[in-house]
N, CA, C and O atoms as a GROMACS GRO file, in nm:
protein
  444
    1UNK      N    1  11.838   5.591   8.417
    1UNK     CA    2  11.897   5.714   8.371
    1UNK      C    3  12.050   5.704   8.375
    1UNK      O    4  12.119   5.751   8.285
    2UNK      N    5  12.100   5.641   8.483
    2UNK     CA    6  12.245   5.627   8.497
    2UNK      C    7  12.299   5.544   8.381
    2UNK      O    8  12.407   5.572   8.329
    3UNK      N    9  12.224   5.442   8.341
    3UNK     CA   10  12.270   5.358   8.229
    3UNK      C   11  12.283   5.438   8.101
    3UNK      O   12  12.369   5.410   8.018
    4UNK      N   13  12.198   5.538   8.085
    4UNK     CA   14  12.204   5.624   7.965
    4UNK      C   15  12.322   5.719   7.971
    4UNK      O   16  12.384   5.748   7.869
    5UNK      N   17  12.352   5.768   8.089
    5UNK     CA   18  12.457   5.868   8.103
    5UNK      C   19  12.596   5.807   8.108
    5UNK      O   20  12.695   5.874   8.076
    6UNK      N   21  12.606   5.679   8.148
    6UNK     CA   22  12.738   5.616   8.160
    6UNK      C   23  12.814   5.612   8.027
    6UNK      O   24  12.932   5.647   8.026
    7UNK      N   25  12.751   5.570   7.914
    7UNK     CA   26  12.828   5.570   7.789
    7UNK      C   27  12.871   5.709   7.744
    7UNK      O   28  12.977   5.726   7.684
    8UNK      N   29  12.789   5.808   7.775
    8UNK     CA   30  12.824   5.945   7.737
    8UNK      C   31  12.943   5.993   7.819
    8UNK      O   32  13.034   6.056   7.767
    9UNK      N   33  12.941   5.961   7.948
    9UNK     CA   34  13.054   6.000   8.034
    9UNK      C   35  13.181   5.929   7.989
    9UNK      O   36  13.289   5.988   7.991
   10UNK      N   37  13.168   5.803   7.949
   10UNK     CA   38  13.285   5.729   7.900
   10UNK      C   39  13.339   5.794   7.773
   10UNK      O   40  13.460   5.806   7.758
   11UNK      N   41  13.252   5.834   7.684
   11UNK     CA   42  13.296   5.897   7.560
   11UNK      C   43  13.367   6.030   7.589
   11UNK      O   44  13.467   6.063   7.525
   12UNK      N   45  13.315   6.105   7.686
   12UNK     CA   46  13.380   6.232   7.721
   12UNK      C   47  13.517   6.209   7.784
   12UNK      O   48  13.610   6.286   7.760
   13UNK      N   49  13.529   6.103   7.865
   13UNK     CA   50  13.658   6.077   7.926
   13UNK      C   51  13.760   6.027   7.823
   13UNK      O   52  13.880   6.052   7.837
   14UNK      N   53  13.713   5.958   7.720
   14UNK     CA   54  13.804   5.913   7.615
   14UNK      C   55  13.861   6.031   7.538
   14UNK      O   56  13.975   6.028   7.492
   15UNK      N   57  13.782   6.136   7.523
   15UNK     CA   58  13.829   6.254   7.454
   15UNK      C   59  13.947   6.316   7.527
   15UNK      O   60  14.043   6.361   7.464
   16UNK      N   61  13.941   6.317   7.658
   16UNK     CA   62  14.052   6.371   7.736
   16UNK      C   63  14.175   6.281   7.726
   16UNK      O   64  14.288   6.330   7.725
   17UNK      N   65  14.153   6.151   7.718
   17UNK     CA   66  14.267   6.058   7.708
   17UNK      C   67  14.340   6.076   7.575
   17UNK      O   68  14.463   6.068   7.572
   18UNK      N   69  14.268   6.100   7.467
   18UNK     CA   70  14.332   6.118   7.337
   18UNK      C   71  14.400   6.255   7.326
   18UNK      O   72  14.490   6.274   7.244
   19UNK      N   73  14.358   6.349   7.410
   19UNK     CA   74  14.415   6.483   7.402
   19UNK      C   75  14.549   6.494   7.475
   19UNK      O   76  14.612   6.600   7.469
   20UNK      N   77  14.592   6.389   7.543
   20UNK     CA   78  14.717   6.395   7.617
   20UNK      C   79  14.836   6.400   7.522
   20UNK      O   80  14.823   6.374   7.403
   21UNK      N   81  14.953   6.434   7.580
   21UNK     CA   82  15.076   6.444   7.502
   21UNK      C   83  15.115   6.310   7.442
   21UNK      O   84  15.070   6.204   7.487
   22UNK      N   85  15.200   6.318   7.340
   22UNK     CA   86  15.250   6.197   7.276
   22UNK      C   87  15.340   6.120   7.372
   22UNK      O   88  15.401   6.179   7.461
   23UNK      N   89  15.347   5.987   7.355
   23UNK     CA   90  15.436   5.909   7.441
   23UNK      C   91  15.582   5.945   7.411
   23UNK      O   92  15.610   5.997   7.303
   24UNK      N   93  15.673   5.918   7.503
   24UNK     CA   94  15.814   5.951   7.479
   24UNK      C   95  15.867   5.873   7.358
   24UNK      O   96  15.825   5.760   7.335
   25UNK      N   97  15.958   5.934   7.282
   25UNK     CA   98  16.009   5.866   7.163
   25UNK      C   99  16.086   5.740   7.200
   25UNK      O  100  16.153   5.734   7.303
   26UNK      N  101  16.074   5.640   7.114
   26UNK     CA  102  16.147   5.515   7.134
   26UNK      C  103  16.265   5.514   7.037
   26UNK      O  104  16.278   5.603   6.952
   27UNK      N  105  16.349   5.415   7.051
   27UNK     CA  106  16.466   5.407   6.964
   27UNK      C  107  16.426   5.373   6.821
   27UNK      O  108  16.500   5.402   6.727
   28UNK      N  109  16.310   5.310   6.804
   28UNK     CA  110  16.264   5.269   6.671
   28UNK      C  111  16.155   5.364   6.623
   28UNK      O  112  16.059   5.387   6.697
   29UNK      N  113  16.166   5.420   6.504
   29UNK     CA  114  16.060   5.511   6.455
   29UNK      C  115  15.931   5.432   6.432
   29UNK      O  116  15.935   5.312   6.404
   30UNK      N  117  15.817   5.501   6.443
   30UNK     CA  118  15.689   5.432   6.423
   30UNK      C  119  15.677   5.381   6.280
   30UNK      O  120  15.724   5.442   6.184
   31UNK      N  121  15.611   5.266   6.268
   31UNK     CA  122  15.590   5.207   6.136
   31UNK      C  123  15.477   5.277   6.063
   31UNK      O  124  15.411   5.365   6.117
   32UNK      N  125  15.456   5.236   5.940
   32UNK     CA  126  15.354   5.295   5.856
   32UNK      C  127  15.214   5.275   5.916
   32UNK      O  128  15.132   5.367   5.915
   33UNK      N  129  15.189   5.156   5.968
   33UNK     CA  130  15.057   5.128   6.029
   33UNK      C  131  15.035   5.216   6.152
   33UNK      O  132  14.927   5.271   6.170
   34UNK      N  133  15.137   5.229   6.236
   34UNK     CA  134  15.124   5.310   6.356
   34UNK      C  135  15.097   5.456   6.321
   34UNK      O  136  15.013   5.520   6.384
   35UNK      N  137  15.166   5.507   6.224
   35UNK     CA  138  15.145   5.646   6.182
   35UNK      C  139  15.006   5.664   6.123
   35UNK      O  140  14.941   5.765   6.148
   36UNK      N  141  14.962   5.566   6.045
   36UNK     CA  142  14.828   5.574   5.987
   36UNK      C  143  14.720   5.574   6.093
   36UNK      O  144  14.625   5.652   6.085
   37UNK      N  145  14.734   5.487   6.192
   37UNK     CA  146  14.634   5.482   6.300
   37UNK      C  147  14.637   5.612   6.379
   37UNK      O  148  14.532   5.665   6.416
   38UNK      N  149  14.756   5.664   6.405
   38UNK     CA  150  14.768   5.789   6.479
   38UNK      C  151  14.702   5.903   6.402
   38UNK      O  152  14.630   5.983   6.461
   39UNK      N  153  14.727   5.911   6.273
   39UNK     CA  154  14.666   6.016   6.191
   39UNK      C  155  14.515   6.003   6.189
   39UNK      O  156  14.443   6.102   6.196
   40UNK      N  157  14.466   5.880   6.179
   40UNK     CA  158  14.323   5.854   6.177
   40UNK      C  159  14.260   5.900   6.308
   40UNK      O  160  14.158   5.970   6.308
   41UNK      N  161  14.320   5.862   6.421
   41UNK     CA  162  14.263   5.898   6.550
   41UNK      C  163  14.270   6.048   6.575
   41UNK      O  164  14.176   6.106   6.630
   42UNK      N  165  14.378   6.112   6.535
   42UNK     CA  166  14.387   6.257   6.551
   42UNK      C  167  14.279   6.327   6.467
   42UNK      O  168  14.213   6.419   6.515
   43UNK      N  169  14.262   6.284   6.343
   43UNK     CA  170  14.158   6.342   6.258
   43UNK      C  171  14.020   6.321   6.315
   43UNK      O  172  13.935   6.410   6.310
   44UNK      N  173  13.996   6.202   6.368
   44UNK     CA  174  13.866   6.171   6.428
   44UNK      C  175  13.840   6.261   6.548
   44UNK      O  176  13.730   6.314   6.564
   45UNK      N  177  13.941   6.277   6.633
   45UNK     CA  178  13.924   6.362   6.750
   45UNK      C  179  13.904   6.508   6.712
   45UNK      O  180  13.823   6.578   6.774
   46UNK      N  181  13.976   6.556   6.611
   46UNK     CA  182  13.957   6.694   6.567
   46UNK      C  183  13.817   6.715   6.511
   46UNK      O  184  13.755   6.819   6.533
   47UNK      N  185  13.768   6.616   6.439
   47UNK     CA  186  13.635   6.625   6.380
   47UNK      C  187  13.526   6.615   6.486
   47UNK      O  188  13.422   6.680   6.475
   48UNK      N  189  13.548   6.535   6.589
   48UNK     CA  190  13.447   6.513   6.692
   48UNK      C  191  13.453   6.616   6.805
   48UNK      O  192  13.360   6.623   6.885
   49UNK      N  193  13.559   6.696   6.814
   49UNK     CA  194  13.576   6.789   6.926
   49UNK      C  195  13.458   6.885   6.942
   49UNK      O  196  13.409   6.899   7.054
   50UNK      N  197  13.410   6.951   6.836
   50UNK     CA  198  13.296   7.042   6.856
   50UNK      C  199  13.171   6.969   6.905
   50UNK      O  200  13.099   7.019   6.991
   51UNK      N  201  13.146   6.852   6.851
   51UNK     CA  202  13.028   6.775   6.893
   51UNK      C  203  13.041   6.733   7.038
   51UNK      O  204  12.944   6.737   7.113
   52UNK      N  205  13.161   6.693   7.079
   52UNK     CA  206  13.182   6.652   7.217
   52UNK      C  207  13.165   6.771   7.312
   52UNK      O  208  13.110   6.755   7.421
   53UNK      N  209  13.210   6.890   7.272
   53UNK     CA  210  13.191   7.008   7.355
   53UNK      C  211  13.042   7.040   7.368
   53UNK      O  212  12.995   7.073   7.478
   54UNK      N  213  12.968   7.031   7.258
   54UNK     CA  214  12.824   7.056   7.263
   54UNK      C  215  12.754   6.955   7.353
   54UNK      O  216  12.665   6.991   7.429
   55UNK      N  217  12.796   6.829   7.345
   55UNK     CA  218  12.736   6.724   7.427
   55UNK      C  219  12.767   6.750   7.575
   55UNK      O  220  12.682   6.729   7.661
   56UNK      N  221  12.888   6.794   7.603
   56UNK     CA  222  12.926   6.823   7.741
   56UNK      C  223  12.841   6.936   7.797
   56UNK      O  224  12.796   6.929   7.911
   57UNK      N  225  12.818   7.042   7.717
   57UNK     CA  226  12.734   7.153   7.761
   57UNK      C  227  12.590   7.108   7.784
   57UNK      O  228  12.526   7.148   7.881
   58UNK      N  229  12.539   7.024   7.694
   58UNK     CA  230  12.402   6.974   7.709
   58UNK      C  231  12.389   6.891   7.836
   58UNK      O  232  12.289   6.902   7.907
   59UNK      N  233  12.488   6.806   7.864
   59UNK     CA  234  12.482   6.726   7.985
   59UNK      C  235  12.492   6.813   8.110
   59UNK      O  236  12.427   6.785   8.210
   60UNK      N  237  12.572   6.916   8.104
   60UNK     CA  238  12.584   7.008   8.217
   60UNK      C  239  12.449   7.077   8.242
   60UNK      O  240  12.409   7.096   8.357
   61UNK      N  241  12.380   7.114   8.134
   61UNK     CA  242  12.248   7.178   8.148
   61UNK      C  243  12.144   7.079   8.200
   61UNK      O  244  12.050   7.118   8.270
   62UNK      N  245  12.158   6.952   8.165
   62UNK     CA  246  12.062   6.849   8.204
   62UNK      C  247  12.083   6.799   8.346
   62UNK      O  248  11.993   6.737   8.403
   63UNK      N  249  12.198   6.824   8.404
   63UNK     CA  250  12.232   6.768   8.534
   63UNK      C  251  12.132   6.802   8.645
   63UNK      O  252  12.096   6.712   8.720
   64UNK      N  253  12.086   6.927   8.661
   64UNK     CA  254  11.989   6.954   8.770
   64UNK      C  255  11.859   6.874   8.755
   64UNK      O  256  11.806   6.824   8.853
   65UNK      N  257  11.808   6.863   8.631
   65UNK     CA  258  11.685   6.787   8.611
   65UNK      C  259  11.708   6.639   8.637
   65UNK      O  260  11.621   6.571   8.692
   66UNK      N  261  11.824   6.588   8.599
   66UNK     CA  262  11.855   6.446   8.624
   66UNK      C  263  11.864   6.420   8.774
   66UNK      O  264  11.820   6.316   8.821
   67UNK      N  265  11.920   6.514   8.849
   67UNK     CA  266  11.928   6.500   8.995
   67UNK      C  267  11.788   6.493   9.055
   67UNK      O  268  11.761   6.409   9.140
   68UNK      N  269  11.698   6.583   9.010
   68UNK     CA  270  11.561   6.583   9.061
   68UNK      C  271  11.492   6.450   9.030
   68UNK      O  272  11.423   6.394   9.115
   69UNK      N  273  11.512   6.400   8.909
   69UNK     CA  274  11.451   6.273   8.870
   69UNK      C  275  11.503   6.159   8.956
   69UNK      O  276  11.426   6.074   8.999
   70UNK      N  277  11.634   6.156   8.981
   70UNK     CA  278  11.691   6.050   9.063
   70UNK      C  279  11.638   6.057   9.207
   70UNK      O  280  11.618   5.953   9.270
   71UNK      N  281  11.616   6.177   9.259
   71UNK     CA  282  11.560   6.192   9.393
   71UNK      C  283  11.416   6.140   9.396
   71UNK      O  284  11.374   6.080   9.495
   72UNK      N  285  11.340   6.164   9.289
   72UNK     CA  286  11.202   6.117   9.283
   72UNK      C  287  11.195   5.965   9.273
   72UNK      O  288  11.113   5.902   9.339
   73UNK      N  289  11.282   5.907   9.190
   73UNK     CA  290  11.277   5.762   9.165
   73UNK      C  291  11.335   5.684   9.280
   73UNK      O  292  11.279   5.582   9.320
   74UNK      N  293  11.446   5.729   9.335
   74UNK     CA  294  11.512   5.654   9.441
   74UNK      C  295  11.588   5.537   9.381
   74UNK      O  296  11.670   5.556   9.290
   75UNK      N  297  11.563   5.418   9.430
   75UNK     CA  298  11.634   5.298   9.386
   75UNK      C  299  11.554   5.230   9.274
   75UNK      O  300  11.435   5.204   9.290
   76UNK      N  301  11.620   5.201   9.163
   76UNK     CA  302  11.552   5.137   9.050
   76UNK      C  303  11.505   4.997   9.085
   76UNK      O  304  11.416   4.943   9.018
   77UNK      N  305  11.563   4.937   9.187
   77UNK     CA  306  11.521   4.801   9.225
   77UNK      C  307  11.382   4.801   9.286
   77UNK      O  308  11.325   4.693   9.308
   78UNK      N  309  11.325   4.917   9.315
   78UNK     CA  310  11.190   4.926   9.371
   78UNK      C  311  11.082   4.917   9.264
   78UNK      O  312  10.964   4.924   9.295
   79UNK      N  313  11.122   4.901   9.138
   79UNK     CA  314  11.026   4.903   9.028
   79UNK      C  315  11.032   4.774   8.946
   79UNK      O  316  11.137   4.711   8.933
   80UNK      N  317  10.916   4.737   8.890
   80UNK     CA  318  10.908   4.622   8.800
   80UNK      C  319  10.963   4.661   8.664
   80UNK      O  320  10.992   4.778   8.638
   81UNK      N  321  10.977   4.562   8.576
   81UNK     CA  322  11.019   4.590   8.439
   81UNK      C  323  10.908   4.667   8.368
   81UNK      O  324  10.791   4.644   8.395
   82UNK      N  325  10.943   4.758   8.277
   82UNK     CA  326  10.840   4.833   8.204
   82UNK      C  327  10.751   4.738   8.123
   82UNK      O  328  10.796   4.636   8.072
   83UNK      N  329  10.625   4.775   8.113
   83UNK     CA  330  10.526   4.693   8.042
   83UNK      C  331  10.455   4.781   7.940
   83UNK      O  332  10.403   4.887   7.975
   84UNK      N  333  10.452   4.739   7.814
   84UNK     CA  334  10.385   4.818   7.710
   84UNK      C  335  10.244   4.765   7.690
   84UNK      O  336  10.224   4.645   7.669
   85UNK      N  337  10.148   4.855   7.698
   85UNK     CA  338  10.008   4.819   7.678
   85UNK      C  339   9.975   4.820   7.530
   85UNK      O  340  10.049   4.879   7.451
   86UNK      N  341   9.864   4.754   7.489
   86UNK     CA  342   9.827   4.751   7.347
   86UNK      C  343   9.809   4.890   7.284
   86UNK      O  344   9.829   4.906   7.164
   87UNK      N  345   9.770   4.990   7.365
   87UNK     CA  346   9.750   5.123   7.310
   87UNK      C  347   9.880   5.203   7.301
   87UNK      O  348   9.878   5.319   7.258
   88UNK      N  349   9.993   5.143   7.342
   88UNK     CA  350  10.122   5.209   7.331
   88UNK      C  351  10.171   5.272   7.461
   88UNK      O  352  10.285   5.316   7.469
   89UNK      N  353  10.084   5.278   7.562
   89UNK     CA  354  10.127   5.333   7.691
   89UNK      C  355  10.230   5.240   7.754
   89UNK      O  356  10.226   5.118   7.734
   90UNK      N  357  10.320   5.297   7.830
   90UNK     CA  358  10.421   5.219   7.900
   90UNK      C  359  10.400   5.238   8.049
   90UNK      O  360  10.397   5.350   8.099
   91UNK      N  361  10.386   5.126   8.119
   91UNK     CA  362  10.368   5.129   8.264
   91UNK      C  363  10.494   5.077   8.331
   91UNK      O  364  10.552   4.977   8.289
   92UNK      N  365  10.536   5.146   8.435
   92UNK     CA  366  10.646   5.099   8.518
   92UNK      C  367  10.590   5.092   8.659
   92UNK      O  368  10.578   5.194   8.728
   93UNK      N  369  10.555   4.972   8.701
   93UNK     CA  370  10.489   4.954   8.830
   93UNK      C  371  10.590   4.950   8.944
   93UNK      O  372  10.701   4.898   8.928
   94UNK      N  373  10.550   5.004   9.056
   94UNK     CA  374  10.633   4.998   9.176
   94UNK      C  375  10.612   4.862   9.240
   94UNK      O  376  10.498   4.815   9.249
   95UNK      N  377  10.719   4.799   9.286
   95UNK     CA  378  10.709   4.669   9.353
   95UNK      C  379  10.644   4.689   9.489
   95UNK      O  380  10.661   4.793   9.553
   96UNK      N  381  10.567   4.588   9.533
   96UNK     CA  382  10.507   4.600   9.667
   96UNK      C  383  10.617   4.599   9.773
   96UNK      O  384  10.719   4.531   9.757
   97UNK      N  385  10.596   4.672   9.881
   97UNK     CA  386  10.699   4.674   9.985
   97UNK      C  387  10.714   4.536  10.049
   97UNK      O  388  10.618   4.460  10.059
   98UNK      N  389  10.835   4.505  10.092
   98UNK     CA  390  10.863   4.374  10.151
   98UNK      C  391  10.799   4.363  10.289
   98UNK      O  392  10.756   4.254  10.329
   99UNK      N  393  10.792   4.472  10.363
   99UNK     CA  394  10.735   4.471  10.497
   99UNK      C  395  10.603   4.545  10.497
   99UNK      O  396  10.584   4.637  10.418
  100UNK      N  397  10.510   4.506  10.587
  100UNK     CA  398  10.384   4.582  10.594
  100UNK      C  399  10.414   4.723  10.646
  100UNK      O  400  10.512   4.743  10.719
  101UNK      N  401  10.331   4.820  10.608
  101UNK     CA  402  10.357   4.956  10.653
  101UNK      C  403  10.351   4.966  10.805
  101UNK      O  404  10.272   4.897  10.870
  102UNK      N  405  10.433   5.050  10.861
  102UNK     CA  406  10.438   5.068  11.006
  102UNK      C  407  10.311   5.138  11.052
  102UNK      O  408  10.258   5.225  10.982
  103UNK      N  409  10.260   5.101  11.172
  103UNK     CA  410  10.141   5.170  11.223
  103UNK      C  411  10.175   5.314  11.256
  103UNK      O  412  10.289   5.344  11.291
  104UNK      N  413  10.078   5.403  11.245
  104UNK     CA  414  10.105   5.543  11.276
  104UNK      C  415  10.139   5.559  11.424
  104UNK      O  416  10.098   5.479  11.507
  105UNK      N  417  10.216   5.664  11.457
  105UNK     CA  418  10.253   5.685  11.596
  105UNK      C  419  10.128   5.712  11.682
  105UNK      O  420  10.034   5.778  11.637
  106UNK      N  421  10.128   5.662  11.805
  106UNK     CA  422  10.014   5.682  11.894
  106UNK      C  423   9.920   5.563  11.894
  106UNK      O  424   9.834   5.554  11.981
  107UNK      N  425   9.934   5.473  11.800
  107UNK     CA  426   9.852   5.352  11.797
  107UNK      C  427   9.711   5.373  11.747
  107UNK      O  428   9.635   5.276  11.737
  108UNK      N  429   9.671   5.495  11.715
  108UNK     CA  430   9.536   5.518  11.666
  108UNK      C  431   9.537   5.519  11.514
  108UNK      O  432   9.632   5.565  11.450
  109UNK      N  433   9.427   5.468  11.458
  109UNK     CA  434   9.413   5.466  11.314
  109UNK      C  435   9.301   5.564  11.277
  109UNK      O  436   9.191   5.556  11.330
  110UNK      N  437   9.331   5.654  11.187
  110UNK     CA  438   9.233   5.751  11.143
  110UNK      C  439   9.149   5.692  11.031
  110UNK      O  440   9.203   5.642  10.932
  111UNK      N  441   9.016   5.696  11.046
  111UNK     CA  442   8.928   5.641  10.944
  111UNK      C  443   8.854   5.748  10.870
  111UNK      O  444   8.776   5.717  10.780
   0.00000   0.00000   0.00000
């Protein structure tokens, strides 16, 4: 899940980076290529701003469910690679524990 959310978080942080003020003026005016790239990026950010806001709201709404899922799963290293069955089902098996289970307290085993 974290792998899915990382690119989205990166995209949201890039939006904030592009929204910052212009760099201080230099002694040399910007060239035609620099102005063209700047205009392109500004237009792209203006066009993408509503979509980015919607995505941010959706991620904010999804955060509690993602937290619950992460608590249920724990560490991803405890699971095998997903396996697709011929009928289309996907199995994600839990790896066997490295140590045998601890005996119950009191030394008695309930049968």
